[in-house]
C-alpha positions in Angstrom: 7.4 13.1 -21.8 4.9 13.2 -24.6 6.3 14.2 -27.9 3.9 16.6 -29.7 6.2 17.5 -32.6 8.8 14.8 -32.7 9.0 14.6 -36.4 8.8 17.4 -38.9 9.3 17.4 -42.6 12.7 18.7 -43.7 11.9 21.8 -45.8 15.4 23.0 -46.7 16.0 22.4 -50.4 19.4 21.1 -49.9 18.0 18.3 -47.7 16.7 16.7 -50.8 20.0 15.0 -51.4 19.7 13.3 -48.0 16.1 12.4 -48.5 16.8 10.9 -51.9 19.5 8.7 -50.4 17.2 7.5 -47.6 15.4 4.3 -48.3 14.1 1.3 -46.5 16.7 -1.5 -46.4 15.8 -4.4 -48.6 18.4 -6.8 -47.2 17.6 -6.7 -43.5 18.0 -10.2 -42.0 15.4 -9.9 -39.2 13.3 -7.5 -37.2 14.3 -5.0 -34.5 13.7 -6.6 -31.1 14.2 -6.3 -27.3 17.0 -8.3 -25.7 17.1 -10.6 -23.9 13.2 -10.5 -23.8 10.3 -8.1 -23.7 10.1 -6.8 -20.1 6.8 -6.7 -18.1 6.8 -3.4 -16.2 4.9 -2.4 -13.1 4.0 1.2 -12.3 5.7 2.6 -9.2 4.1 4.5 -6.3 3.9 7.6 -8.5 2.2 5.9 -11.4 5.3 5.9 -13.5 7.3 3.1 -15.3 10.9 3.0 -16.1 11.5 2.0 -19.7 15.0 0.5 -19.1 15.7 -1.9 -21.9 18.1 -2.8 -24.7 17.0 -2.6 -28.3 18.7 -5.0 -30.8 19.1 -3.9 -34.4 20.2 -6.8 -36.7 23.0 -6.4 -39.2 22.3 -4.4 -42.3 18.8 -3.5 -41.1 19.2 0.0 -42.5 21.6 1.2 -45.2 24.8 3.3 -44.8 22.8 6.2 -46.3 19.8 6.2 -44.0 18.6 7.0 -40.5 16.8 4.5 -38.2 14.2 5.9 -35.9 12.4 3.8 -33.3 9.5 5.8 -31.8 8.1 4.3 -28.6 4.3 4.6 -28.3 2.0 3.6 -25.4 -1.1 1.9 -26.8 -4.1 0.1 -25.6 -7.2 -1.3 -27.4 -8.4 2.3 -28.1 -5.2 3.3 -29.9 -2.1 5.3 -29.2 -2.1 7.1 -25.8 1.4 8.7 -25.7 4.6 8.9 -27.6 8.0 9.1 -25.9 11.5 10.2 -26.8 12.7 8.3 -29.9 15.8 6.2 -30.5 17.6 7.8 -33.6 20.6 6.1 -35.3 22.4 7.9 -38.1 24.3 5.7 -40.5 27.8 7.0 -41.5 27.0 8.5 -44.9 23.7 9.9 -43.6 25.5 11.5 -40.6 28.2 13.0 -42.9 25.6 14.6 -45.2 23.5 15.8 -42.3 26.5 17.5 -40.7 27.3 19.2 -44.0 23.7 20.5 -44.3 23.9 22.0 -40.9 27.2 23.6 -41.4 26.7 25.0 -44.9 22.9 25.7 -45.0 22.0 26.1 -41.3 19.7 23.1 -41.4 18.0 22.4 -38.1 17.4 18.7 -37.3 14.2 18.2 -35.3 15.7 15.0 -33.8 19.1 16.4 -32.9 18.5 15.8 -29.1 18.0 12.1 -29.6 20.3 11.2 -32.5 23.5 9.2 -32.3 25.9 8.3 -35.0 26.9 4.7 -35.6 30.1 3.7 -37.3 28.7 0.8 -39.3 25.4 -0.8 -40.1 26.9 -4.1 -41.2 27.2 -5.2 -37.6 24.3 -5.8 -35.2 23.7 -3.1 -32.7 22.5 -3.1 -29.1 21.1 0.3 -28.2 20.2 1.0 -24.5 17.0 3.0 -23.9 16.0 4.5 -20.6 13.1 6.8 -20.0 10.9 7.1 -16.9 7.4 8.1 -18.0 4.2 8.7 -16.1 1.3 6.7 -17.3 -1.9 8.5 -18.1 -5.1 7.6 -16.3 -6.9 4.8 -18.0 -7.2 1.0 -18.3 -5.1 -1.2 -16.1 -4.6 -3.9 -18.6 -3.8 -4.2 -22.3 -1.2 -1.4 -22.2 1.8 -2.0 -24.4 4.8 0.1 -25.5 5.5 -0.5 -29.2 8.4 0.9 -31.2 7.4 2.2 -34.6 10.4 1.7 -36.8 11.2 3.9 -39.8 14.4 4.0 -42.0 13.4 6.8 -44.3 15.4 9.5 -42.6 12.5 11.8 -41.6 10.8 9.2 -39.3 7.3 9.7 -40.6 7.1 8.8 -44.3 6.7 5.0 -43.9 7.0 2.6 -41.1 8.9 -0.6 -41.9 8.3 -2.4 -38.7 6.5 -2.3 -35.3 8.2 -4.0 -32.4 6.8 -4.7 -28.9 9.2 -3.0 -26.5 7.4 -3.6 -23.1 4.2 -4.7 -21.6 2.8 -2.8 -18.6 1.0 -4.9 -16.0 -0.9 -3.4 -13.0 -2.7 -5.8 -10.6 -4.2 -3.0 -8.6 -7.8 -3.6 -9.7 -7.4 -7.3 -8.9 -6.1 -6.4 -5.4 -9.0 -4.0 -4.8 -11.4 -6.9 -5.3 -10.0 -8.5 -2.2 -10.5 -5.4 0.0 -12.1 -6.8 3.2 -15.5 -5.3 3.9 -17.6 -6.7 6.7 -21.4 -6.7 6.3 -23.2 -5.9 9.5 -26.3 -7.9 10.3 -27.1 -7.4 14.1 -29.1 -10.1 15.7 -32.8 -9.3 15.6 -34.1 -8.8 19.2 -37.5 -7.6 20.3 -37.3 -4.8 22.7 -40.0 -2.4 24.0 -40.1 0.7 21.7 -40.4 3.6 24.1 -40.4 7.0 22.6 -40.6 10.4 24.2 -41.4 14.1 23.5 -41.3 17.3 25.3 -42.2 21.0 24.9 -43.0 24.3 26.6 -46.2 26.3 26.4 -46.2 30.0 27.2 -49.6 30.7 28.8 -50.9 33.9 30.2 -53.1 33.8 33.4 -54.9 36.6 35.2 -52.7 37.6 38.2 -53.0 35.1 41.0 -55.5 33.0 39.0 -55.0 29.6 37.4 -58.1 29.1 35.1 -57.4 28.7 31.4 -58.4 31.7 29.2 -58.1 31.2 25.5 -58.7 34.9 24.8 -55.6 36.0 26.7 -52.4 36.7 24.7 -51.3 33.7 22.5 -52.9 31.1 24.7 -55.0 29.4 22.0 -52.0 28.9 19.7 -49.7 27.7 22.6 -52.3 25.1 23.8 -53.1 24.0 20.2 -49.4 23.2 19.8 -49.5 21.0 22.9 -52.6 19.3 21.4 -50.9 18.8 18.1 -48.0 17.0 19.8 -50.2 14.6 21.7 -53.2 14.0 19.4 -51.3 11.8 16.9 -50.0 9.6 19.7 -53.5 9.2 21.2 -55.1 8.5 17.8 -52.3 6.1 16.6 -53.5 2.5 16.7 -49.9 1.3 17.0 -49.1 3.6 20.0 -49.9 3.6 23.7 -49.5 6.7 25.8 -47.5 5.7 28.9 -47.0 9.0 30.7 -47.6 12.7 30.5 -46.0 15.0 33.0 -47.1 18.7 33.1 -45.2 21.2 35.3 -46.2 24.7 36.1 -43.2 27.0 36.6 -43.3 29.2 39.7 -42.8 32.9 39.2 -39.5 34.5 40.3 -41.2 37.4 42.1 -43.5 36.8 45.1 -43.2 34.3 47.9 -42.3 30.8 46.9 -44.9 29.4 49.3 -47.6 31.2 47.3 -46.2 30.6 43.8 -45.6 26.9 44.1 -49.3 25.8 44.6 -50.4 28.5 42.1 -48.1 27.0 39.4 -49.3 23.5 40.2 -52.9 24.6 39.9 -52.1 26.1 36.5 -50.5 22.8 35.4 -53.7 21.0 36.5 -55.8 23.5 34.5 -53.6 22.7 31.4 -54.0 19.0 32.0 -57.8 19.1 32.3 -58.0 21.2 29.1 -55.9 18.7 27.2 -57.7 15.6 28.5 -61.0 17.2 27.5 -59.8 18.2 24.0 -58.4 14.7 23.5 -61.5 13.0 24.7 -59.6 10.7 27.1 -61.4 8.2 29.3 -60.6 7.6 32.9 -58.0 4.9 32.2 -56.1 7.1 29.8 -56.2 10.0 32.2 -54.3 8.0 34.8 -51.0 8.4 32.9 -51.2 12.2 33.4 -49.5 13.8 36.4 -48.7 17.5 37.4 -46.2 19.3 39.5 -44.4 22.6 39.9 -40.9 23.9 39.3 -39.2 27.1 40.5 -38.6 29.3 37.5 -36.1 31.4 39.5 -34.4 34.6 38.6 -32.0 33.2 36.0 -34.4 34.0 33.1 -34.7 37.5 34.4 -31.0 38.2 34.5 -30.5 36.6 31.1 -33.2 38.9 29.6 -31.5 41.9 31.2 -28.1 40.9 29.8 -29.5 40.3 26.3 -31.0 43.8 26.4 -27.7 45.3 27.4 -29.1 46.5 30.8 -26.1 47.6 32.9 -27.9 46.6 36.1 -27.7 43.0 35.1 -24.3 42.7 36.8 -25.9 43.6 40.2 -28.6 41.0 39.8 -26.0 38.4 38.8 -23.9 39.2 41.8 -26.9 38.6 44.1 -27.7 35.3 42.4 -24.1 34.1 42.8 -23.9 35.2 46.4 -27.1 33.4 47.5 -26.8 30.4 45.1 -28.3 27.3 46.6 -30.9 29.2 48.7 -34.5 29.5 47.6 -35.8 32.4 45.4 -37.2 34.3 48.3 -33.7 35.1 49.6 -32.5 36.5 46.3 -35.7 38.4 45.7 -35.4 40.2 49.1 -32.1 41.8 47.9 -33.1 42.3 44.3 -36.2 44.3 45.4 -33.8 46.7 47.3 -32.0 47.7 44.1 -32.8 51.1 42.7 -33.4 49.4 39.4 -36.2 47.2 40.8 -39.1 49.2 39.1 -37.3 48.8 35.7 -36.9 45.1 36.4 -40.5 44.6 37.4 -41.8 46.6 34.5 -39.6 45.3 31.7 -38.0 41.9 32.6 -40.5 40.0 34.7 -42.3 37.6 32.3 -45.9 38.4 31.6 -46.8 34.9 30.8 -46.1 31.7 32.7 -44.3 28.6 31.3 -45.9 25.2 31.4 -43.4 22.4 30.6 -44.7 19.0 29.5 -43.0 15.6 28.9 -44.6 12.5 27.5 -43.6 9.0 26.7 -45.4 6.3 24.6 -44.9 2.7 23.5 -45.1 1.5 19.9 -46.4 -1.9 19.1 -43.6 -4.5 18.2 -43.6 -6.3 14.9 -42.4 -9.9 15.4 -43.0 -12.0 12.4 -41.3 -11.6 9.0 -44.7 -11.3 7.3 -45.8 -8.6 9.6 -42.5 -6.7 9.3 -42.8 -6.7 5.5 -46.5 -5.8 5.5 -46.1 -2.9 8.0 -42.9 -1.6 6.4 -44.9 -0.6 3.3 -47.4 1.2 5.5 -45.8 2.6 8.6 -41.9 2.6 8.5 -42.0 5.4 11.1 -43.4 2.9 13.7 -40.4 0.7 13.4 -37.4 0.4 15.7 -33.9 0.4 14.3 -33.7 -3.4 14.9 -36.9 -4.0 13.0 -35.9 -1.9 10.0 -32.5 -3.7 9.9 -34.4 -7.0 10.0 -36.5 -5.8 7.0 -33.2 -5.2 5.1 -32.3 -8.9 5.4 -35.7 -9.9 4.0 -35.2 -7.8 0.9 -33.7 -9.6 -2.1 -32.0 -7.1 -4.5 -29.3 -4.6 -3.8 -31.6 -1.8 -4.8 -34.2 -2.9 -2.3 -31.7 -3.2 0.4 -30.3 0.3 -0.4 -33.8 1.7 0.0 -34.3 0.1 3.4 -30.9 1.4 4.6 -31.7 4.9 3.5 -35.0 4.6 5.5 -33.1 3.4 8.5 -30.8 6.4 8.3 -33.8 8.8 7.9 -35.2 7.7 11.3 -32.0 6.7 13.0 -29.2 8.8 11.4 -26.4 7.3 13.6 -27.2 3.6 12.7 -23.8 2.1 12.2 -25.0 -1.1 10.4 -27.2 0.9 8.0 -24.4 3.3 7.1 -21.8 0.5 6.8 -23.9 -1.7 4.6 -25.2 1.1 2.4 -21.6 2.2 1.8 -20.7 -1.3 0.8 -23.5 -1.5 -1.7 -22.6 1.9 -3.1 -18.9 0.9 -3.5 -20.1 -2.2 -5.5 -21.7 0.3 -7.8 -18.6 2.4 -8.1 -20.1 5.3 -6.1 -17.2 5.8 -3.7 -17.8 9.5 -3.1 -21.4 8.9 -2.0 -20.3 6.0 0.2 -17.7 8.3 1.8 -20.4 10.9 2.5 -22.7 8.4 4.1 -19.9 7.2 6.5 -18.7 10.7 7.4 -22.1 11.6 8.7 -21.7 9.2 11.5 -20.7 10.8 14.9 -18.9 7.5 16.0 -17.6 4.5 14.1 -17.1 0.8 14.4 -14.1 -1.1 13.1 -16.3 -2.3 10.2 -17.4 1.2 9.3 -13.8 2.6 9.5 -12.6 -0.1 7.2 -15.4 0.7 4.8 -14.4 4.4 5.0 -10.9 3.5 4.1 -12.2 1.5 1.1 -14.0 4.7 -0.2 -10.5 6.3 -0.2 -9.0 3.4 -2.0 -11.7 3.4 -4.7 -11.0 7.1 -5.2 -7.2 6.4 -5.4 -6.7 8.5 -2.2 -4.3 5.9 -0.9 -2.5 8.1 1.7 -5.8 8.9 3.4 -6.6 5.2 3.5 -3.2 4.4 4.9 -3.5 7.1 7.6 -6.9 5.8 8.7 -6.0 2.1 8.6 -2.7 2.7 10.4 -4.6 4.2 13.4 -6.7 1.1 13.9 -4.4 -1.7 12.6 -2.9 -2.5 15.9 -6.2 -3.6 17.3 -8.1 -4.8 14.2 -7.0 -7.7 12.1 -9.3 -6.6 9.2 -7.5 -3.2 9.1 -4.0 -4.9 9.1 -5.1 -7.0 6.1 -6.6 -4.0 4.3 -3.4 -2.0 5.0 -1.4 -4.6 3.1 -3.9 -4.3 0.1 -3.5 -0.5 0.1 0.3 -0.8 0.0 -0.1 -3.1 -3.0 -2.4 -0.4 -4.6 0.4 2.0 -4.0 2.7 -0.4 -5.9 4.8 -0.9 -2.8 4.7 -4.6 -3.4 7.5 -5.7 -1.0 5.9 -4.0 1.9 2.5 -5.3 0.8 3.9 -8.9 0.7 5.3 -8.5 4.1 1.9 -7.5 5.5 -0.1 -10.1 3.6 2.2 -13.1 3.7 0.7 -14.4 7.0 -2.7 -14.7 5.3 -1.6 -16.8 2.3 -4.7 -16.0 0.3 -5.6 -14.8 -3.2 -4.4 -11.3 -2.5 -1.1 -12.6 -1.3 -0.7 -14.6 -4.5 -1.5 -11.5 -6.6 1.2 -9.5 -4.9 3.6 -12.5 -5.2 3.0 -12.4 -9.0 3.6 -8.7 -9.0 7.0 -9.5 -7.5 7.6 -12.2 -10.1 7.5 -14.8 -7.2 5.5 -17.1 -9.4 6.4 -20.3 -7.5 5.2 -18.7 -4.3 1.9 -17.7 -5.9 1.5 -21.3 -7.2 2.2 -22.7 -3.7 -0.4 -20.4 -2.2 -3.1 -21.2 -4.7 -2.6 -25.0 -4.6 -2.1 -25.0 -0.8 -3.7 -22.5 1.7 -6.0 -21.0 -0.9 -6.9 -24.2 -2.6 -10.5 -24.1 -1.3 -11.2 -20.7 -2.9 -12.9 -21.4 -6.2 -14.1 -17.8 -6.8 -13.7 -16.3 -10.3 -10.9 -14.1 -8.9 -9.1 -17.1 -7.5 -9.4 -19.0 -10.7 -8.1 -16.0 -12.6 -5.0 -15.9 -10.4 -4.5 -19.7 -11.0 -4.7 -19.1 -14.7 -2.3 -16.3 -14.5 0.2 -18.3 -12.5 -0.1 -21.2 -14.9 0.6 -18.9 -17.8 3.7 -17.6 -16.1 4.9 -21.2 -15.4 4.1 -22.4 -19.0 1.4 -24.9 -17.9 -1.3 -24.5 -20.6 -3.5 -27.4 -19.4 -3.7 -25.8 -15.9 -4.3 -22.4 -17.6 -7.3 -23.6 -19.6 -8.7 -25.6 -16.6 -9.0 -22.4 -14.5 -9.7 -19.7 -17.1 -13.3 -20.7 -18.1 -14.4 -20.4 -14.5 -12.6 -17.1 -14.1 -14.1 -15.4 -17.1 -17.6 -16.2 -16.0 -17.1 -12.8 -14.3 -17.5 -10.3 -17.1 -15.0 -7.8 -15.6 -12.3 -10.6 -15.5 -13.3 -11.6 -19.0 -12.5 -8.2 -20.3 -9.3 -8.1 -18.4 -8.2 -11.5 -19.7 -8.5 -10.3 -23.3 -5.7 -7.7 -22.7 -3.6 -9.7 -20.2 0.0 -9.9 -21.5 0.7 -13.2 -19.9 -2.1 -14.9 -21.8 -1.0 -13.6 -25.3 1.3 -16.6 -26.0 -1.8 -18.8 -25.7 -4.1 -16.9 -28.1 -3.4 -19.4 -30.8 -4.4 -22.4 -28.7 -7.8 -23.7 -29.9 -8.9 -23.7 -26.2 -8.6 -19.9 -26.2 -11.1 -19.7 -29.0 -13.4 -22.2 -27.2 -13.3 -19.9 -24.1 -13.7 -16.5 -25.8 -15.1 -17.3 -29.2 -13.7 -15.8 -32.4 
């Protein structure tokens, strides 16, 4: 608990006698300390640490007339972060006078909840201190709990000592660096790039006629829309039109034997108009074909239903009864309904539908030079495989990100592009954006699911990461490994070690150090992980050497580790390295 007003000046006049008697001891033999040694504490799964330690006060450290206060403060390189409940020891005479002030003058001691009386200051004292405190958000290294010691009675006039009570270590960020993310680079294969399009034109014709009249209804706009779809393909030097199929839809009313050839002739008219407008030669016209399709009565009953016409139920019943037979059978009974004149006048379509479907082939790009050149000009003409190949040819992370975003613009469900873009974003600390990219996928691969779990880890949403990884861990080795890392991030080190011990790698060694299994960490780094010479591996070797008091091994590994700027900053605040700051090799490594 943070103490906002731990110490207040004693304002009662009678307290002057106590204050006058309070002074710093001049004959203290040594400093306040922690016994048997300063503990290194790890946060638990709630982000809290248990300050469970014994504070040693040497004989005659404070006088029989004074009060000793030890105020624990959490600090890092930026200054004091929090203050915690103090240790307050009242010497015999001080305690006697304080009790008198309270009894006779109603004095209220601001430290009454923490004070304890001691019978003698001539003997050394061992004072237990226990306080579970939640750590604030902030740096993972360089956090220390210091005790500010005062013997002036009020606890704030002058500090006579500052003692290190505990060091707080948290290897979570080291563990995160081992999270296993798989880059996806599919093999580049050249396949035909066939694309397709489709649409419907609503064209009006004079009854029982099939010639195109641009002055009827909205015919010009409908036909221009067809033209706008096909003209870019015909004019594209990289595209080849491979098929165009145009279907006239036979009317629901009237004999099917009459409507079918009429609708085909109307499709032929639309085809001839298009070919003429596009200026196609004989060879290009060969890819065109026409046909007819029965329109049926379904659009009629749907229009009646949408209009709330009560007779739609009768028409629906007829269609259900004669389902599977041609339209002439249903029409015979629909015409007998009393509502037929209303149907004919209001719900039979005045125009006719012409459906069209087309396919075209895009030229392949085969050489790296051609891919890079054409990417800057026509990325829309690329296949997914070609775009992914371009991503491998780009050099910088920013260039690769731009290509992956292009892939997802044209192929929104590209797993490799989404996975790799998310990894690049995570490297920049953009976990939220990486999560959004992956969640836009309709399906996932094991690689993408592990990357999604990583976005949760980097946002400290560990339970969500555990839930996701647990679902796939049975079938995916990568997920099982990452689950062990997440358990370590949750400070569940024993469980993490159980999951990671089979791998015997740097992450396993980090967790071993967290459990104070220093010999195990040393065996891993000199054995199964000996070939790993990455900065992180060297940092773990240096940390292990520091724990085992091997300065030569420490300074062999440390220079290679701190070539990584992030590890360099961490090393400056690493508690295990503090005993070696006076070594000349430390100055050689970090400078003055």
